[in-house]
C-alpha positions in Angstrom: -23.5 -25.6 -8.0 -24.1 -22.7 -5.6 -23.4 -19.2 -6.8 -23.0 -16.0 -4.8 -24.1 -13.0 -6.7 -22.8 -9.7 -5.3 -24.7 -7.0 -7.2 -26.4 -3.8 -5.9 -28.6 -3.3 -9.0 -31.6 -5.6 -8.4 -32.5 -6.0 -12.1 -29.0 -7.0 -13.0 -28.9 -9.4 -10.0 -32.2 -11.0 -11.0 -31.0 -11.4 -14.6 -27.8 -13.0 -13.5 -29.7 -15.4 -11.2 -31.9 -16.5 -14.1 -29.1 -17.0 -16.5 -26.9 -18.8 -14.1 -29.8 -21.1 -13.3 -29.9 -21.9 -17.0 -26.2 -22.7 -16.9 -26.8 -25.2 -14.1 -26.7 -23.3 -10.8 -28.8 -25.2 -8.3 -28.9 -22.2 -5.9 -28.0 -18.6 -5.7 -27.5 -16.1 -2.9 -28.1 -12.5 -4.0 -26.5 -9.8 -1.9 -26.0 -6.1 -2.3 -23.2 -5.2 0.1 -19.7 -6.3 1.0 -20.7 -7.3 4.5 -23.7 -9.4 3.3 -21.5 -11.1 0.7 -18.9 -12.3 3.3 -21.7 -13.4 5.7 -23.5 -15.3 2.9 -20.3 -17.0 1.7 -19.4 -18.2 5.2 -23.0 -19.5 5.7 -23.1 -21.4 2.4 -19.8 -21.7 0.6 -20.2 -20.8 -3.1 -18.8 -22.8 -6.0 -18.7 -19.6 -8.1 -18.9 -15.8 -7.3 -20.1 -13.1 -9.6 -19.4 -9.6 -8.2 -19.7 -6.0 -9.2 -16.5 -4.2 -8.3 -18.2 -1.1 -6.9 -21.1 -1.4 -4.6 -23.1 1.3 -2.8 -21.9 -0.2 0.5 -18.4 -1.6 0.2 -16.6 -3.2 -2.6 -17.1 -6.5 -4.5 -13.3 -6.7 -4.8 -12.8 -6.5 -1.0 -15.7 -8.9 -0.4 -14.1 -11.5 -2.7 -10.7 -11.0 -1.1 -12.2 -11.6 2.4 -14.1 -14.7 1.2 -11.0 -16.1 -0.4 -9.0 -15.6 2.7 -11.6 -17.6 4.7 -12.6 -20.2 2.1 -9.7 -20.5 -0.3 -9.6 -19.9 -4.0 -13.1 -19.7 -5.5 -13.7 -18.9 -9.2 -14.9 -15.3 -9.7 -16.5 -13.4 -12.6 -16.3 -9.7 -11.9 -19.1 -7.8 -13.8 -18.6 -4.0 -13.7 -19.5 -0.8 -15.5 -16.0 0.6 -15.1 -13.0 -1.9 -14.9 -10.6 0.8 -13.6 -9.8 0.0 -10.0 -10.9 -3.6 -10.4 -7.6 -5.0 -11.4 -7.9 -8.4 -9.7 -7.1 -10.8 -12.5 -5.7 -14.2 -11.8 -6.2 -17.7 -13.2 -9.4 -18.0 -11.2 -10.9 -14.6 -12.2 -12.6 -13.2 -15.2 -13.7 -9.6 -15.9 -16.8 -8.7 -17.9 -17.8 -5.1 -18.6 -21.4 -4.0 -18.5 -23.5 -4.4 -20.5 -22.5 -8.0 -20.5 -23.1 -10.4 -23.3 -24.6 -13.7 -22.0 -22.3 -15.7 -24.2 -19.3 -14.1 -22.5 -20.7 -15.0 -19.1 -21.4 -18.6 -20.2 -17.8 -18.8 -21.6 -16.4 -17.5 -18.3 -18.4 -19.9 -16.2 -17.5 -22.9 -18.5 -13.8 -22.0 -18.3 -13.7 -22.8 -14.6 -14.4 -26.5 -15.1 -17.2 -26.4 -12.6 -19.5 -29.5 -12.1 -20.7 -30.7 -15.6 -24.3 -29.4 -15.1 -22.8 -25.9 -14.6 -21.6 -25.6 -18.2 -25.0 -25.7 -19.7 -23.4 -25.6 -23.0 
């Protein structure tokens, strides 16, 4: 399972990478901007995306929309400090509010029926 982590706070991105690896991610791309997220996804299509809604450069919501237009419906877990303006829920999307509980992230990842190693549960 390949995960695209869209997060402009390096410590949060690093923590997400470590935890997602424990859940079975084989590889992760960490990006901080909307533009970098789209480029990374087109270079290596993700099985799962985690995205902060608001970035210093661009928007995680807009990045996910662009990626989905190009690659189709990919499961997403939005992780944000302020869910206002991040109303993007659908059957392939979860929303977690910072500070996140790792159990909530594990549950969100497992709900997407990703490859068996990805559940880690």
